[in-house]
C-alpha positions as CSV (number, residue, x, y, z in Angstrom):
1,M,100.2,73.9,91.5
2,I,102.0,76.7,89.7
3,L,101.4,75.0,86.4
4,N,97.7,74.8,87.1
5,H,97.7,78.6,87.9
6,L,99.5,79.4,84.7
7,I,96.9,77.4,82.6
8,A,94.1,79.0,84.6
9,L,95.3,82.6,84.1
10,T,95.9,82.0,80.4
11,F,92.4,80.7,80.1
12,A,91.2,83.8,82.0
13,C,92.9,86.0,79.4
14,I,91.3,84.2,76.6
15,I,87.8,84.6,78.1
16,D,88.5,88.3,78.7
17,K,89.6,88.7,75.1
18,L,86.4,87.1,73.9
19,I,83.7,88.7,76.1
20,G,85.3,91.3,78.3
21,D,83.1,92.4,81.2
22,P,79.4,92.1,80.3
23,P,77.6,95.0,82.2
24,N,74.8,92.9,83.6
25,W,76.7,89.9,84.8
26,P,77.4,89.5,88.6
27,H,80.9,90.6,89.4
28,P,83.0,90.1,92.6
29,V,84.3,93.6,92.4
30,R,80.8,95.0,92.8
31,W,80.3,92.8,95.9
32,M,83.7,94.0,97.2
33,G,82.7,97.6,96.7
34,A,79.4,97.0,98.5
35,L,81.2,95.4,101.5
36,I,83.8,98.2,101.6
37,H,81.1,100.9,101.5
38,K,79.2,99.3,104.3
39,L,82.3,98.9,106.5
40,E,83.3,102.4,105.8
41,Q,79.9,103.7,106.9
42,V,80.1,101.7,110.2
43,L,83.8,102.1,111.1
44,N,85.0,105.5,109.7
45,K,83.9,107.6,112.6
46,G,85.2,108.6,116.0
47,R,88.6,107.6,117.3
48,Y,91.2,105.1,116.1
49,R,90.3,105.4,112.5
50,K,93.7,104.1,111.3
51,L,93.1,100.9,113.3
52,K,89.6,100.7,112.1
53,G,90.9,101.0,108.5
54,I,93.2,98.1,109.1
55,I,90.3,96.0,110.5
56,K,88.2,96.9,107.4
57,L,91.0,95.9,105.1
58,F,91.5,92.6,106.9
59,I,87.8,91.8,106.7
60,V,87.6,92.5,103.0
61,L,90.7,90.5,102.1
62,L,89.6,87.6,104.3
63,A,86.2,87.6,102.6
64,A,87.7,87.8,99.0
65,G,90.4,85.2,99.6
66,G,88.5,82.9,101.8
67,I,85.4,82.6,99.6
68,T,87.5,82.2,96.5
69,Y,89.6,79.5,98.2
70,L,86.6,77.5,99.3
71,I,85.1,77.6,95.7
72,I,88.4,76.5,94.2
73,K,88.9,73.8,96.7
74,L,85.4,72.4,96.0
75,F,86.0,72.3,92.2
76,Y,89.5,70.7,92.6
77,E,88.0,68.0,94.7
78,I,85.6,67.2,91.9
79,H,88.4,67.0,89.3
80,P,91.6,68.9,88.6
81,V,90.3,70.1,85.2
82,A,87.2,71.5,87.0
83,G,89.4,73.3,89.4
84,I,91.5,74.9,86.7
85,L,88.4,76.0,84.8
86,A,86.9,77.5,88.0
87,E,90.2,79.3,88.7
88,G,90.3,80.7,85.2
89,I,86.7,82.0,85.4
90,L,87.5,83.7,88.8
91,I,90.8,85.2,87.6
92,F,88.9,86.5,84.6
93,T,86.8,88.6,86.9
94,A,90.0,90.3,88.2
95,I,91.4,91.5,84.8
96,A,90.1,94.1,82.4
97,Q,92.0,94.1,79.2
98,K,89.1,94.2,76.8
99,S,87.2,96.7,79.0
100,L,90.2,99.0,79.0
101,K,90.6,98.8,75.3
102,D,86.9,99.4,74.7
103,A,86.8,102.4,77.1
104,A,89.7,104.0,75.2
105,L,88.1,103.3,71.8
106,E,84.9,105.0,73.0
107,V,86.9,108.1,73.6
108,Y,88.8,107.7,70.3
109,E,85.7,107.2,68.0
110,P,84.1,110.6,68.6
111,L,87.5,112.3,68.2
112,T,87.7,110.9,64.7
113,E,84.3,112.5,64.0
114,G,85.3,115.8,65.5
115,D,82.7,115.5,68.3
116,M,84.6,116.9,71.2
117,E,81.7,117.1,73.6
118,E,81.0,113.4,73.2
119,A,84.7,112.6,73.6
120,R,84.8,114.6,76.8
121,L,81.7,112.9,78.1
122,R,83.0,109.4,77.5
123,L,86.4,110.3,79.0
124,S,84.6,111.4,82.1
125,Y,83.4,107.8,82.6
126,I,87.0,106.5,83.1
127,V,88.9,109.4,84.7
128,G,88.4,111.4,87.8
129,R,89.7,114.7,86.5
130,D,87.5,117.5,85.1
131,T,87.0,116.9,81.3
132,D,84.5,119.6,80.3
133,R,87.1,122.0,79.0
134,L,89.8,119.7,77.7
135,D,91.1,120.2,74.1
136,E,92.0,117.3,71.9
137,P,95.6,116.9,73.2
138,G,94.2,117.0,76.8
139,I,91.6,114.3,76.0
140,V,94.2,112.1,74.3
141,R,96.6,112.6,77.2
142,A,94.0,111.5,79.7
143,A,93.1,108.4,77.6
144,V,96.7,107.4,77.1
145,E,97.5,107.8,80.8
146,T,94.5,105.7,81.7
147,V,95.6,102.8,79.4
148,A,99.2,103.1,80.5
149,E,98.5,103.1,84.2
150,N,95.8,100.4,84.2
151,T,97.8,98.0,82.0
152,S,99.4,97.1,85.3
153,D,96.6,97.7,87.8
154,G,93.9,96.1,85.7
155,I,95.7,93.3,83.9
156,T,99.3,92.4,84.6
157,A,99.3,92.8,88.4
158,P,96.3,90.4,89.0
159,L,97.9,88.0,86.6
160,F,101.2,88.2,88.5
161,W,99.5,87.4,91.8
162,A,97.4,84.7,90.1
163,M,100.6,82.9,89.2
164,I,101.8,83.2,92.8
165,G,98.6,82.0,94.5
166,G,96.0,81.2,91.9
167,A,92.5,82.7,91.9
168,P,92.5,83.5,95.7
169,M,95.5,85.7,95.3
170,A,94.1,87.4,92.2
171,L,90.9,88.2,94.0
172,I,92.8,89.4,97.1
173,Y,94.8,91.7,94.9
174,R,91.6,93.0,93.3
175,A,90.2,93.6,96.8
176,I,93.3,95.5,97.8
177,N,93.1,97.6,94.6
178,T,89.3,98.3,95.2
179,C,89.9,99.3,98.8
180,D,92.6,101.7,97.7
181,S,90.4,103.2,94.9
182,M,87.5,103.7,97.3
183,V,89.1,104.9,100.6
184,G,92.8,105.3,99.9
185,H,92.5,109.1,99.3
186,R,94.6,111.7,101.1
187,N,91.7,113.9,102.2
188,E,90.2,114.7,105.6
189,R,87.7,111.8,105.4
190,Y,90.1,109.0,104.4
191,I,93.6,110.1,105.5
192,D,93.6,107.8,108.5
193,F,90.9,105.2,107.6
194,G,92.4,104.6,104.1
195,W,96.0,104.6,105.2
196,A,96.4,100.8,105.3
197,S,94.6,100.3,102.0
198,A,96.9,102.8,100.3
199,K,100.1,101.3,101.8
200,V,99.2,97.7,101.0
201,D,98.2,98.6,97.5
202,D,101.6,100.2,97.0
203,I,103.3,97.0,98.2
204,A,101.1,94.7,96.1
205,N,101.9,96.8,92.9
206,W,105.6,97.3,93.5
207,I,107.0,94.3,91.6
208,P,104.2,94.0,88.9
209,S,104.4,97.7,87.9
210,R,108.2,97.5,87.3
211,L,108.0,94.2,85.4
212,T,105.2,95.7,83.3
213,S,107.3,98.7,82.4
214,V,110.1,96.5,81.2
215,C,107.6,94.5,79.0
216,I,106.2,97.8,77.7
217,M,109.7,98.9,76.7
218,L,110.2,95.6,74.8
219,T,107.0,95.8,72.8
220,Q,108.4,98.0,70.0
221,K,111.2,100.3,69.0
222,P,110.8,103.9,70.4
223,E,109.2,106.0,67.7
224,H,111.3,109.2,68.1
225,S,114.5,108.3,70.0
226,P,117.1,105.6,70.3
227,Y,116.5,102.8,72.9
228,E,119.2,104.2,75.3
229,E,117.4,107.6,75.5
230,A,114.0,105.9,75.9
231,W,115.2,103.8,78.8
232,G,116.8,106.9,80.3
233,I,113.4,108.7,80.2
234,L,111.7,105.8,81.9
235,L,114.3,105.7,84.7
236,R,114.3,109.4,85.1
237,D,110.6,110.1,85.1
238,A,108.9,107.1,86.6
239,P,109.9,108.0,90.2
240,K,108.5,111.5,89.8
241,H,104.9,110.3,89.9
242,P,103.0,110.8,93.2
243,S,102.4,107.1,93.3
244,P,105.4,104.9,93.7
245,N,104.1,102.5,91.0
246,S,101.8,104.4,88.5
247,G,104.6,106.3,87.0
248,W,106.3,103.2,85.6
249,G,103.7,102.5,83.0
250,E,103.1,106.1,82.1
251,A,106.8,106.9,81.7
252,A,107.4,103.8,79.6
253,V,104.5,104.5,77.2
254,A,105.6,108.2,77.0
255,A,109.2,107.2,76.2
256,L,108.1,104.8,73.4
257,L,105.7,107.3,71.8
258,G,107.9,110.3,72.2
259,V,105.1,112.3,73.9
260,Q,104.8,114.0,77.2
261,L,102.2,112.8,79.8
262,G,101.4,114.3,83.2
263,G,101.2,118.0,83.9
264,I,98.2,120.1,85.0
265,N,94.8,118.5,85.8
266,F,91.7,119.9,87.4
267,Y,89.6,118.0,90.0
268,K,86.3,119.6,90.8
269,G,87.8,122.9,89.8
270,V,90.9,122.5,91.9
271,I,94.3,122.6,90.1
272,S,96.7,119.6,90.4
273,N,100.1,120.1,88.9
274,R,101.6,116.6,88.4
275,A,105.2,115.9,87.3
276,T,105.5,115.4,83.6
277,M,106.5,112.0,82.0
278,G,108.4,111.8,78.8
279,K,110.0,114.2,76.4
280,P,107.5,116.1,74.0
281,M,109.1,115.1,70.7
282,V,105.7,115.1,69.0
283,L,102.3,116.6,70.0
284,L,99.6,114.3,71.3
285,E,97.0,113.4,68.7
286,K,94.1,110.9,68.6
287,E,96.1,108.2,66.9
288,H,98.2,107.9,70.1
289,I,95.2,106.3,71.8
290,I,95.3,103.5,69.2
291,K,99.0,103.2,69.7
292,S,98.7,103.0,73.5
293,I,96.1,100.1,73.0
294,S,98.5,98.3,70.8
295,I,101.3,98.7,73.3
296,M,99.0,97.4,76.0
297,N,98.0,94.3,74.0
298,K,101.7,93.4,73.2
299,T,102.7,94.1,76.8
300,V,100.1,91.6,78.2
301,F,101.4,89.0,75.7
302,L,105.0,89.5,76.8
303,F,104.0,89.5,80.4
304,L,102.2,86.1,79.9
305,L,105.4,84.7,78.4
306,L,107.4,86.1,81.3
307,L,105.0,84.4,83.8
308,W,105.1,81.1,82.0
309,T,109.0,81.2,81.9
310,G,109.3,82.1,85.5
311,G,106.4,79.8,86.6
312,V,107.7,76.7,84.8
313,F,111.2,77.4,86.2
314,L,109.8,77.6,89.8
315,D,107.6,74.5,89.3
316,L,110.7,72.5,88.2
317,A,112.7,73.9,91.1
318,F,110.1,72.9,93.6
319,T,109.9,69.4,92.0
320,W,113.6,68.9,92.3
321,I,113.6,70.1,95.9
């Protein structure tokens, strides 16, 4: 079955590369979001909110994994090729390589024309921070951070889980990630209800984020430092991030490009002073957005090779056993 999963997830990457995420197509993540929103409205009140958050997470994961499993089972019963194709299409809905690239380019393009207002507006579509007063380095930093962080969350992590358990695990991962993004916030409303979503998301991303950072570091030679120093920057700075996983992608990209990410952001006017990632050997400029996209594309390719190597080894090991 692992070999089937590998073929399916590779097929998914090819589809994503060709068409991305057409805006008017039905998408499982939208349905997950609608279910999460409805459950949050019903359950996030009164006492035992932490327990209710666990129940909400269980319902969402059961729905995502169960429905996907039934679809895949039906197609595999028709023919193995039909099953692989169905898996590939479903895994495709869990990854976002082309969408991430396109979103970053939509920020880059107005920067090349000197249109700061348009660049700030387009950036606001993909980040939660305030963008209305950012200068060019601030816009570039936000765009590069988004590409670096979401290389794992949006591409390699769902592919990792797809290798382990096919389309059902890829969609379960996407459901975990969606729950975390919607209710996994540390504020008064979600601190208890979103606790389980945030914890499970941390667990689901622990291995993929670190494997992704290794692949990032292997994509190219560091631009402004020797390899030893770049690896030292990664190991020093990745654990500084508030998230146990997000810092690995950001620190790796910062180390390769010789820039500094992180620092001060504003959210609805409230300051947030995050730890910095990387050593500022050069100032951030718009071309770093293009370089971050290139790193992302090479990283995904290397990650696919890693999955194929590991998956074929496991498949042979299970056959011998």
